[in-house]
mmJSON file of the N, C-alpha and C atoms, coordinates in Angstrom:
{"data_MODEL":{"atom_site":{
"group_PDB":["ATOM","ATOM","ATOM","ATOM","ATOM","ATOM","ATOM","ATOM","ATOM","ATOM","ATOM","ATOM","ATOM","ATOM","ATOM","ATOM","ATOM","ATOM","ATOM","ATOM","ATOM","ATOM","ATOM","ATOM","ATOM","ATOM","ATOM","ATOM","ATOM","ATOM","ATOM","ATOM","ATOM","ATOM","ATOM","ATOM","ATOM","ATOM","ATOM","ATOM","ATOM","ATOM","ATOM","ATOM","ATOM","ATOM","ATOM","ATOM","ATOM","ATOM","ATOM","ATOM","ATOM","ATOM","ATOM","ATOM","ATOM","ATOM","ATOM","ATOM","ATOM","ATOM","ATOM","ATOM","ATOM","ATOM","ATOM","ATOM","ATOM","ATOM","ATOM","ATOM","ATOM","ATOM","ATOM","ATOM","ATOM","ATOM","ATOM","ATOM","ATOM","ATOM","ATOM","ATOM","ATOM","ATOM","ATOM","ATOM","ATOM","ATOM","ATOM","ATOM","ATOM","ATOM","ATOM","ATOM","ATOM","ATOM","ATOM","ATOM","ATOM","ATOM","ATOM","ATOM","ATOM","ATOM","ATOM","ATOM","ATOM","ATOM","ATOM","ATOM","ATOM","ATOM","ATOM","ATOM","ATOM","ATOM","ATOM","ATOM","ATOM","ATOM","ATOM","ATOM","ATOM","ATOM","ATOM","ATOM","ATOM","ATOM","ATOM","ATOM","ATOM","ATOM","ATOM","ATOM","ATOM","ATOM","ATOM","ATOM","ATOM","ATOM","ATOM","ATOM","ATOM","ATOM","ATOM","ATOM","ATOM","ATOM","ATOM","ATOM","ATOM","ATOM","ATOM","ATOM","ATOM","ATOM","ATOM","ATOM","ATOM","ATOM","ATOM","ATOM","ATOM","ATOM","ATOM","ATOM","ATOM","ATOM","ATOM","ATOM","ATOM","ATOM","ATOM","ATOM","ATOM","ATOM","ATOM","ATOM","ATOM","ATOM","ATOM","ATOM","ATOM","ATOM","ATOM","ATOM","ATOM","ATOM","ATOM","ATOM","ATOM","ATOM","ATOM"],
"id":[1,2,3,4,5,6,7,8,9,10,11,12,13,14,15,16,17,18,19,20,21,22,23,24,25,26,27,28,29,30,31,32,33,34,35,36,37,38,39,40,41,42,43,44,45,46,47,48,49,50,51,52,53,54,55,56,57,58,59,60,61,62,63,64,65,66,67,68,69,70,71,72,73,74,75,76,77,78,79,80,81,82,83,84,85,86,87,88,89,90,91,92,93,94,95,96,97,98,99,100,101,102,103,104,105,106,107,108,109,110,111,112,113,114,115,116,117,118,119,120,121,122,123,124,125,126,127,128,129,130,131,132,133,134,135,136,137,138,139,140,141,142,143,144,145,146,147,148,149,150,151,152,153,154,155,156,157,158,159,160,161,162,163,164,165,166,167,168,169,170,171,172,173,174,175,176,177,178,179,180,181,182,183,184,185,186,187,188,189,190,191,192,193,194,195],
"type_symbol":["N","C","C","N","C","C","N","C","C","N","C","C","N","C","C","N","C","C","N","C","C","N","C","C","N","C","C","N","C","C","N","C","C","N","C","C","N","C","C","N","C","C","N","C","C","N","C","C","N","C","C","N","C","C","N","C","C","N","C","C","N","C","C","N","C","C","N","C","C","N","C","C","N","C","C","N","C","C","N","C","C","N","C","C","N","C","C","N","C","C","N","C","C","N","C","C","N","C","C","N","C","C","N","C","C","N","C","C","N","C","C","N","C","C","N","C","C","N","C","C","N","C","C","N","C","C","N","C","C","N","C","C","N","C","C","N","C","C","N","C","C","N","C","C","N","C","C","N","C","C","N","C","C","N","C","C","N","C","C","N","C","C","N","C","C","N","C","C","N","C","C","N","C","C","N","C","C","N","C","C","N","C","C","N","C","C","N","C","C","N","C","C","N","C","C"],
"label_atom_id":["N","CA","C","N","CA","C","N","CA","C","N","CA","C","N","CA","C","N","CA","C","N","CA","C","N","CA","C","N","CA","C","N","CA","C","N","CA","C","N","CA","C","N","CA","C","N","CA","C","N","CA","C","N","CA","C","N","CA","C","N","CA","C","N","CA","C","N","CA","C","N","CA","C","N","CA","C","N","CA","C","N","CA","C","N","CA","C","N","CA","C","N","CA","C","N","CA","C","N","CA","C","N","CA","C","N","CA","C","N","CA","C","N","CA","C","N","CA","C","N","CA","C","N","CA","C","N","CA","C","N","CA","C","N","CA","C","N","CA","C","N","CA","C","N","CA","C","N","CA","C","N","CA","C","N","CA","C","N","CA","C","N","CA","C","N","CA","C","N","CA","C","N","CA","C","N","CA","C","N","CA","C","N","CA","C","N","CA","C","N","CA","C","N","CA","C","N","CA","C","N","CA","C","N","CA","C","N","CA","C","N","CA","C","N","CA","C","N","CA","C","N","CA","C","N","CA","C"],
"label_alt_id":[null,null,null,null,null,null,null,null,null,null,null,null,null,null,null,null,null,null,null,null,null,null,null,null,null,null,null,null,null,null,null,null,null,null,null,null,null,null,null,null,null,null,null,null,null,null,null,null,null,null,null,null,null,null,null,null,null,null,null,null,null,null,null,null,null,null,null,null,null,null,null,null,null,null,null,null,null,null,null,null,null,null,null,null,null,null,null,null,null,null,null,null,null,null,null,null,null,null,null,null,null,null,null,null,null,null,null,null,null,null,null,null,null,null,null,null,null,null,null,null,null,null,null,null,null,null,null,null,null,null,null,null,null,null,null,null,null,null,null,null,null,null,null,null,null,null,null,null,null,null,null,null,null,null,null,null,null,null,null,null,null,null,null,null,null,null,null,null,null,null,null,null,null,null,null,null,null,null,null,null,null,null,null,null,null,null,null,null,null,null,null,null,null,null,null],
"label_comp_id":["MET","MET","MET","PHE","PHE","PHE","ASN","ASN","ASN","LYS","LYS","LYS","VAL","VAL","VAL","PRO","PRO","PRO","ALA","ALA","ALA","PRO","PRO","PRO","PHE","PHE","PHE","SER","SER","SER","GLY","GLY","GLY","THR","THR","THR","ILE","ILE","ILE","ASP","ASP","ASP","GLU","GLU","GLU","ILE","ILE","ILE","LEU","LEU","LEU","ILE","ILE","ILE","GLU","GLU","GLU","GLY","GLY","GLY","GLY","GLY","GLY","ASP","ASP","ASP","GLY","GLY","GLY","THR","THR","THR","ILE","ILE","ILE","VAL","VAL","VAL","SER","SER","SER","LYS","LYS","LYS","GLY","GLY","GLY","GLN","GLN","GLN","ALA","ALA","ALA","LEU","LEU","LEU","PHE","PHE","PHE","LYS","LYS","LYS","VAL","VAL","VAL","THR","THR","THR","PRO","PRO","PRO","ASP","ASP","ASP","GLU","GLU","GLU","LYS","LYS","LYS","PHE","PHE","PHE","VAL","VAL","VAL","GLU","GLU","GLU","VAL","VAL","VAL","ASP","ASP","ASP","PRO","PRO","PRO","LYS","LYS","LYS","GLN","GLN","GLN","ILE","ILE","ILE","LYS","LYS","LYS","LYS","LYS","LYS","GLN","GLN","GLN","ARG","ARG","ARG","GLN","GLN","GLN","ALA","ALA","ALA","THR","THR","THR","THR","THR","THR","ILE","ILE","ILE","GLU","GLU","GLU","PHE","PHE","PHE","LEU","LEU","LEU","SER","SER","SER","ALA","ALA","ALA","VAL","VAL","VAL","MET","MET","MET"],
"label_asym_id":["A","A","A","A","A","A","A","A","A","A","A","A","A","A","A","A","A","A","A","A","A","A","A","A","A","A","A","A","A","A","A","A","A","A","A","A","A","A","A","A","A","A","A","A","A","A","A","A","A","A","A","A","A","A","A","A","A","A","A","A","A","A","A","A","A","A","A","A","A","A","A","A","A","A","A","A","A","A","A","A","A","A","A","A","A","A","A","A","A","A","A","A","A","A","A","A","A","A","A","A","A","A","A","A","A","A","A","A","A","A","A","A","A","A","A","A","A","A","A","A","A","A","A","A","A","A","A","A","A","A","A","A","A","A","A","A","A","A","A","A","A","A","A","A","A","A","A","A","A","A","A","A","A","A","A","A","A","A","A","A","A","A","A","A","A","A","A","A","A","A","A","A","A","A","A","A","A","A","A","A","A","A","A","A","A","A","A","A","A","A","A","A","A","A","A"],
"label_entity_id":["1","1","1","1","1","1","1","1","1","1","1","1","1","1","1","1","1","1","1","1","1","1","1","1","1","1","1","1","1","1","1","1","1","1","1","1","1","1","1","1","1","1","1","1","1","1","1","1","1","1","1","1","1","1","1","1","1","1","1","1","1","1","1","1","1","1","1","1","1","1","1","1","1","1","1","1","1","1","1","1","1","1","1","1","1","1","1","1","1","1","1","1","1","1","1","1","1","1","1","1","1","1","1","1","1","1","1","1","1","1","1","1","1","1","1","1","1","1","1","1","1","1","1","1","1","1","1","1","1","1","1","1","1","1","1","1","1","1","1","1","1","1","1","1","1","1","1","1","1","1","1","1","1","1","1","1","1","1","1","1","1","1","1","1","1","1","1","1","1","1","1","1","1","1","1","1","1","1","1","1","1","1","1","1","1","1","1","1","1","1","1","1","1","1","1"],
"label_seq_id":[1,1,1,2,2,2,3,3,3,4,4,4,5,5,5,6,6,6,7,7,7,8,8,8,9,9,9,10,10,10,11,11,11,12,12,12,13,13,13,14,14,14,15,15,15,16,16,16,17,17,17,18,18,18,19,19,19,20,20,20,21,21,21,22,22,22,23,23,23,24,24,24,25,25,25,26,26,26,27,27,27,28,28,28,29,29,29,30,30,30,31,31,31,32,32,32,33,33,33,34,34,34,35,35,35,36,36,36,37,37,37,38,38,38,39,39,39,40,40,40,41,41,41,42,42,42,43,43,43,44,44,44,45,45,45,46,46,46,47,47,47,48,48,48,49,49,49,50,50,50,51,51,51,52,52,52,53,53,53,54,54,54,55,55,55,56,56,56,57,57,57,58,58,58,59,59,59,60,60,60,61,61,61,62,62,62,63,63,63,64,64,64,65,65,65],
"pdbx_PDB_ins_code":[null,null,null,null,null,null,null,null,null,null,null,null,null,null,null,null,null,null,null,null,null,null,null,null,null,null,null,null,null,null,null,null,null,null,null,null,null,null,null,null,null,null,null,null,null,null,null,null,null,null,null,null,null,null,null,null,null,null,null,null,null,null,null,null,null,null,null,null,null,null,null,null,null,null,null,null,null,null,null,null,null,null,null,null,null,null,null,null,null,null,null,null,null,null,null,null,null,null,null,null,null,null,null,null,null,null,null,null,null,null,null,null,null,null,null,null,null,null,null,null,null,null,null,null,null,null,null,null,null,null,null,null,null,null,null,null,null,null,null,null,null,null,null,null,null,null,null,null,null,null,null,null,null,null,null,null,null,null,null,null,null,null,null,null,null,null,null,null,null,null,null,null,null,null,null,null,null,null,null,null,null,null,null,null,null,null,null,null,null,null,null,null,null,null,null],
"Cartn_x":[5.651,6.014,6.427,7.427,7.871,7.505,6.976,6.614,7.219,7.603,8.056,6.837,7.031,5.948,6.372,5.853,6.247,5.566,6.228,5.668,5.825,4.879,4.973,5.96,6.568,7.522,8.496,9.641,10.601,10.27,10.588,10.266,10.83,10.436,10.888,9.693,9.809,8.736,8.76,7.633,7.517,6.875,5.952,5.188,4.72,4.736,4.177,2.751,1.778,0.374,-0.259,0.396,-0.173,0.436,-0.374,0.125,0.338,1.189,1.475,2.865,3.199,4.533,4.447,5.289,5.289,3.943,3.474,2.24,0.98,1.111,-0.066,-0.665,-1.951,-2.633,-3.1,-2.81,-3.24,-4.117,-4.983,-5.883,-5.273,-5.699,-5.256,-5.711,-4.796,-5.115,-5.011,-4.747,-4.641,-3.367,-3.482,-2.312,-1.39,-0.112,0.872,1.786,2.108,3.069,2.564,3.052,2.869,4.205,4.168,5.403,5.419,6.563,6.771,7.588,7.044,7.774,9.068,10.082,11.355,11.237,10.335,10.156,8.751,8.609,7.305,6.504,5.231,4.336,3.805,3.954,3.461,2.34,1.144,0.003,0.017,-0.094,-0.067,-1.392,-1.933,-3.195,-2.994,-3.785,-3.647,-3.809,-4.632,-4.809,-3.514,-2.786,-1.524,-0.487,-0.466,0.469,0.154,-1.135,-1.547,-1.117,-1.316,-0.946,0.567,1.34,2.799,3.263,2.648,3.006,2.687,1.541,1.173,2.174,2.584,3.551,4.886,5.317,6.583,6.492,5.366,5.169,5.198,4.517,4.514,5.931,6.688,8.069,8.922,8.779,9.546,9.152,7.841,7.388,7.883,7.928,8.429,9.901,10.653,12.082,12.323,11.438,11.609,11.173,10.122,9.561,10.286],
"Cartn_y":[5.472,4.273,4.653,3.982,4.215,3.016,3.263,2.198,2.502,1.437,1.601,1.894,2.721,3.051,2.543,1.367,0.832,1.598,1.628,2.293,1.363,1.381,0.511,1.018,2.179,2.742,3.632,3.92,4.838,6.258,7.207,8.59,9.562,10.809,11.884,12.464,12.601,13.198,14.703,15.23,16.649,17.41,16.749,17.45,16.44,16.841,16.041,16.526,15.61,15.993,16.006,15.404,15.398,16.524,17.094,18.165,17.622,18.253,17.805,17.229,16.757,16.208,14.8,14.492,13.168,12.892,11.675,11.281,11.56,12.024,12.279,10.941,10.778,9.543,9.649,8.612,8.565,7.343,7.41,6.308,5.426,4.171,3.252,3.797,3.861,4.344,5.853,6.568,8.034,8.428,9.394,9.883,10.619,10.275,10.896,11.855,11.5,12.275,12.482,13.544,13.729,13.33,12.359,11.796,11.945,12.353,12.392,11.16,10.277,9.063,9.407,8.552,8.735,8.418,7.499,7.111,7.49,7.783,8.114,6.831,6.875,5.739,5.763,4.648,4.527,3.495,3.936,3.03,2.237,0.908,0.03,-0.717,-0.863,-1.567,-3.06,-3.662,-5.097,-5.978,-5.548,-6.317,-6.347,-5.236,-5.152,-6.075,-6.114,-6.998,-8.454,-8.819,-10.184,-10.567,-9.651,-9.899,-10.107,-9.284,-9.394,-10.717,-11.134,-12.405,-13.583,-13.525,-14.593,-14.675,-13.545,-13.524,-14.109,-13.779,-14.305,-15.812,-16.272,-17.709,-18.456,-17.925,-18.553,-18.604,-17.526,-17.479,-18.54,-18.694,-19.709,-21.131,-21.354,-22.679,-23.014,-22.021,-22.243,-22.632,-22.03,-22.321,-23.738,-24.198,-25.516,-26.636,-26.393,-27.458,-27.601],
"Cartn_z":[20.491,19.802,18.383,17.864,16.496,15.648,14.486,13.552,12.196,11.494,10.117,9.252,8.26,7.325,5.954,5.528,4.224,3.093,1.966,0.787,-0.412,-1.349,-2.522,-3.581,-3.335,-4.288,-3.536,-4.157,-3.541,-3.974,-3.127,-3.456,-2.444,-2.575,-1.707,-0.973,0.344,1.129,0.877,0.359,0.057,1.205,1.905,2.931,3.976,5.236,6.315,6.521,6.402,6.411,7.802,8.788,10.137,10.945,11.824,12.68,14.079,14.797,16.154,16.219,17.356,17.544,18.075,19.02,19.622,20.283,20.146,20.798,20.004,18.78,17.949,17.519,17.719,17.35,15.9,15.127,13.731,13.518,12.542,12.221,11.148,11.12,10.081,8.73,7.765,6.428,6.263,7.356,7.281,6.546,5.654,4.927,5.892,5.85,6.736,5.996,4.749,3.974,2.557,1.922,0.479,-0.135,-1.02,-1.574,-3.087,-3.622,-5.064,-5.439,-6.292,-6.684,-7.41,-7.215,-7.909,-9.393,-9.733,-11.128,-11.583,-12.841,-13.414,-13.597,-13.266,-13.45,-14.864,-15.537,-16.905,-16.9,-17.247,-17.273,-18.571,-18.424,-19.582,-19.628,-20.831,-21.029,-20.768,-19.874,-19.589,-20.822,-21.768,-23.004,-23.811,-23.795,-24.521,-23.87,-22.535,-21.823,-22.163,-22.145,-22.465,-23.883,-24.821,-26.22,-26.346,-25.62,-25.668,-25.057,-23.957,-23.326,-24.246,-24.917,-25.843,-26.992,-27.519,-28.617,-28.168,-26.962,-26.433,-26.235,-25.705,-25.501,-26.829,-27.829,-29.159,-29.728,-29.53,-30.022,-29.35,-28.028,-27.295,-27.733,-27.9,-28.329,-29.732,-30.605,-31.962,-31.944,-31.038,-30.939,-30.395,-29.519,-28.896,-29.828,-30.594,-31.445,-32.733],
"occupancy":[1.0,1.0,1.0,1.0,1.0,1.0,1.0,1.0,1.0,1.0,1.0,1.0,1.0,1.0,1.0,1.0,1.0,1.0,1.0,1.0,1.0,1.0,1.0,1.0,1.0,1.0,1.0,1.0,1.0,1.0,1.0,1.0,1.0,1.0,1.0,1.0,1.0,1.0,1.0,1.0,1.0,1.0,1.0,1.0,1.0,1.0,1.0,1.0,1.0,1.0,1.0,1.0,1.0,1.0,1.0,1.0,1.0,1.0,1.0,1.0,1.0,1.0,1.0,1.0,1.0,1.0,1.0,1.0,1.0,1.0,1.0,1.0,1.0,1.0,1.0,1.0,1.0,1.0,1.0,1.0,1.0,1.0,1.0,1.0,1.0,1.0,1.0,1.0,1.0,1.0,1.0,1.0,1.0,1.0,1.0,1.0,1.0,1.0,1.0,1.0,1.0,1.0,1.0,1.0,1.0,1.0,1.0,1.0,1.0,1.0,1.0,1.0,1.0,1.0,1.0,1.0,1.0,1.0,1.0,1.0,1.0,1.0,1.0,1.0,1.0,1.0,1.0,1.0,1.0,1.0,1.0,1.0,1.0,1.0,1.0,1.0,1.0,1.0,1.0,1.0,1.0,1.0,1.0,1.0,1.0,1.0,1.0,1.0,1.0,1.0,1.0,1.0,1.0,1.0,1.0,1.0,1.0,1.0,1.0,1.0,1.0,1.0,1.0,1.0,1.0,1.0,1.0,1.0,1.0,1.0,1.0,1.0,1.0,1.0,1.0,1.0,1.0,1.0,1.0,1.0,1.0,1.0,1.0,1.0,1.0,1.0,1.0,1.0,1.0,1.0,1.0,1.0,1.0,1.0,1.0],
"B_iso_or_equiv":[0.0,0.0,0.0,0.0,0.0,0.0,0.0,0.0,0.0,0.0,0.0,0.0,0.0,0.0,0.0,0.0,0.0,0.0,0.0,0.0,0.0,0.0,0.0,0.0,0.0,0.0,0.0,0.0,0.0,0.0,0.0,0.0,0.0,0.0,0.0,0.0,0.0,0.0,0.0,0.0,0.0,0.0,0.0,0.0,0.0,0.0,0.0,0.0,0.0,0.0,0.0,0.0,0.0,0.0,0.0,0.0,0.0,0.0,0.0,0.0,0.0,0.0,0.0,0.0,0.0,0.0,0.0,0.0,0.0,0.0,0.0,0.0,0.0,0.0,0.0,0.0,0.0,0.0,0.0,0.0,0.0,0.0,0.0,0.0,0.0,0.0,0.0,0.0,0.0,0.0,0.0,0.0,0.0,0.0,0.0,0.0,0.0,0.0,0.0,0.0,0.0,0.0,0.0,0.0,0.0,0.0,0.0,0.0,0.0,0.0,0.0,0.0,0.0,0.0,0.0,0.0,0.0,0.0,0.0,0.0,0.0,0.0,0.0,0.0,0.0,0.0,0.0,0.0,0.0,0.0,0.0,0.0,0.0,0.0,0.0,0.0,0.0,0.0,0.0,0.0,0.0,0.0,0.0,0.0,0.0,0.0,0.0,0.0,0.0,0.0,0.0,0.0,0.0,0.0,0.0,0.0,0.0,0.0,0.0,0.0,0.0,0.0,0.0,0.0,0.0,0.0,0.0,0.0,0.0,0.0,0.0,0.0,0.0,0.0,0.0,0.0,0.0,0.0,0.0,0.0,0.0,0.0,0.0,0.0,0.0,0.0,0.0,0.0,0.0,0.0,0.0,0.0,0.0,0.0,0.0],
"pdbx_formal_charge":[null,null,null,null,null,null,null,null,null,null,null,null,null,null,null,null,null,null,null,null,null,null,null,null,null,null,null,null,null,null,null,null,null,null,null,null,null,null,null,null,null,null,null,null,null,null,null,null,null,null,null,null,null,null,null,null,null,null,null,null,null,null,null,null,null,null,null,null,null,null,null,null,null,null,null,null,null,null,null,null,null,null,null,null,null,null,null,null,null,null,null,null,null,null,null,null,null,null,null,null,null,null,null,null,null,null,null,null,null,null,null,null,null,null,null,null,null,null,null,null,null,null,null,null,null,null,null,null,null,null,null,null,null,null,null,null,null,null,null,null,null,null,null,null,null,null,null,null,null,null,null,null,null,null,null,null,null,null,null,null,null,null,null,null,null,null,null,null,null,null,null,null,null,null,null,null,null,null,null,null,null,null,null,null,null,null,null,null,null,null,null,null,null,null,null],
"auth_seq_id":[1,1,1,2,2,2,3,3,3,4,4,4,5,5,5,6,6,6,7,7,7,8,8,8,9,9,9,10,10,10,11,11,11,12,12,12,13,13,13,14,14,14,15,15,15,16,16,16,17,17,17,18,18,18,19,19,19,20,20,20,21,21,21,22,22,22,23,23,23,24,24,24,25,25,25,26,26,26,27,27,27,28,28,28,29,29,29,30,30,30,31,31,31,32,32,32,33,33,33,34,34,34,35,35,35,36,36,36,37,37,37,38,38,38,39,39,39,40,40,40,41,41,41,42,42,42,43,43,43,44,44,44,45,45,45,46,46,46,47,47,47,48,48,48,49,49,49,50,50,50,51,51,51,52,52,52,53,53,53,54,54,54,55,55,55,56,56,56,57,57,57,58,58,58,59,59,59,60,60,60,61,61,61,62,62,62,63,63,63,64,64,64,65,65,65],
"auth_comp_id":["MET","MET","MET","PHE","PHE","PHE","ASN","ASN","ASN","LYS","LYS","LYS","VAL","VAL","VAL","PRO","PRO","PRO","ALA","ALA","ALA","PRO","PRO","PRO","PHE","PHE","PHE","SER","SER","SER","GLY","GLY","GLY","THR","THR","THR","ILE","ILE","ILE","ASP","ASP","ASP","GLU","GLU","GLU","ILE","ILE","ILE","LEU","LEU","LEU","ILE","ILE","ILE","GLU","GLU","GLU","GLY","GLY","GLY","GLY","GLY","GLY","ASP","ASP","ASP","GLY","GLY","GLY","THR","THR","THR","ILE","ILE","ILE","VAL","VAL","VAL","SER","SER","SER","LYS","LYS","LYS","GLY","GLY","GLY","GLN","GLN","GLN","ALA","ALA","ALA","LEU","LEU","LEU","PHE","PHE","PHE","LYS","LYS","LYS","VAL","VAL","VAL","THR","THR","THR","PRO","PRO","PRO","ASP","ASP","ASP","GLU","GLU","GLU","LYS","LYS","LYS","PHE","PHE","PHE","VAL","VAL","VAL","GLU","GLU","GLU","VAL","VAL","VAL","ASP","ASP","ASP","PRO","PRO","PRO","LYS","LYS","LYS","GLN","GLN","GLN","ILE","ILE","ILE","LYS","LYS","LYS","LYS","LYS","LYS","GLN","GLN","GLN","ARG","ARG","ARG","GLN","GLN","GLN","ALA","ALA","ALA","THR","THR","THR","THR","THR","THR","ILE","ILE","ILE","GLU","GLU","GLU","PHE","PHE","PHE","LEU","LEU","LEU","SER","SER","SER","ALA","ALA","ALA","VAL","VAL","VAL","MET","MET","MET"],
"auth_asym_id":["A","A","A","A","A","A","A","A","A","A","A","A","A","A","A","A","A","A","A","A","A","A","A","A","A","A","A","A","A","A","A","A","A","A","A","A","A","A","A","A","A","A","A","A","A","A","A","A","A","A","A","A","A","A","A","A","A","A","A","A","A","A","A","A","A","A","A","A","A","A","A","A","A","A","A","A","A","A","A","A","A","A","A","A","A","A","A","A","A","A","A","A","A","A","A","A","A","A","A","A","A","A","A","A","A","A","A","A","A","A","A","A","A","A","A","A","A","A","A","A","A","A","A","A","A","A","A","A","A","A","A","A","A","A","A","A","A","A","A","A","A","A","A","A","A","A","A","A","A","A","A","A","A","A","A","A","A","A","A","A","A","A","A","A","A","A","A","A","A","A","A","A","A","A","A","A","A","A","A","A","A","A","A","A","A","A","A","A","A","A","A","A","A","A","A"],
"auth_atom_id":["N","CA","C","N","CA","C","N","CA","C","N","CA","C","N","CA","C","N","CA","C","N","CA","C","N","CA","C","N","CA","C","N","CA","C","N","CA","C","N","CA","C","N","CA","C","N","CA","C","N","CA","C","N","CA","C","N","CA","C","N","CA","C","N","CA","C","N","CA","C","N","CA","C","N","CA","C","N","CA","C","N","CA","C","N","CA","C","N","CA","C","N","CA","C","N","CA","C","N","CA","C","N","CA","C","N","CA","C","N","CA","C","N","CA","C","N","CA","C","N","CA","C","N","CA","C","N","CA","C","N","CA","C","N","CA","C","N","CA","C","N","CA","C","N","CA","C","N","CA","C","N","CA","C","N","CA","C","N","CA","C","N","CA","C","N","CA","C","N","CA","C","N","CA","C","N","CA","C","N","CA","C","N","CA","C","N","CA","C","N","CA","C","N","CA","C","N","CA","C","N","CA","C","N","CA","C","N","CA","C","N","CA","C","N","CA","C","N","CA","C","N","CA","C","N","CA","C"],
"pdbx_PDB_model_num":[1,1,1,1,1,1,1,1,1,1,1,1,1,1,1,1,1,1,1,1,1,1,1,1,1,1,1,1,1,1,1,1,1,1,1,1,1,1,1,1,1,1,1,1,1,1,1,1,1,1,1,1,1,1,1,1,1,1,1,1,1,1,1,1,1,1,1,1,1,1,1,1,1,1,1,1,1,1,1,1,1,1,1,1,1,1,1,1,1,1,1,1,1,1,1,1,1,1,1,1,1,1,1,1,1,1,1,1,1,1,1,1,1,1,1,1,1,1,1,1,1,1,1,1,1,1,1,1,1,1,1,1,1,1,1,1,1,1,1,1,1,1,1,1,1,1,1,1,1,1,1,1,1,1,1,1,1,1,1,1,1,1,1,1,1,1,1,1,1,1,1,1,1,1,1,1,1,1,1,1,1,1,1,1,1,1,1,1,1,1,1,1,1,1,1]
}}}
């Protein structure tokens, strides 16, 4: 059986982690591939995002009022 394998990001498959060929049984959640993301992940502080959203909202409200 063939199934689509969705990914939360685009990338390049570097290595296949399962051994065997057709008919290999895999478990739910088992890693199948080693993938290198196409884009670098940048971790942002949630507090900083909240502060930026509040500033944008205040700016929009000032423009409307």
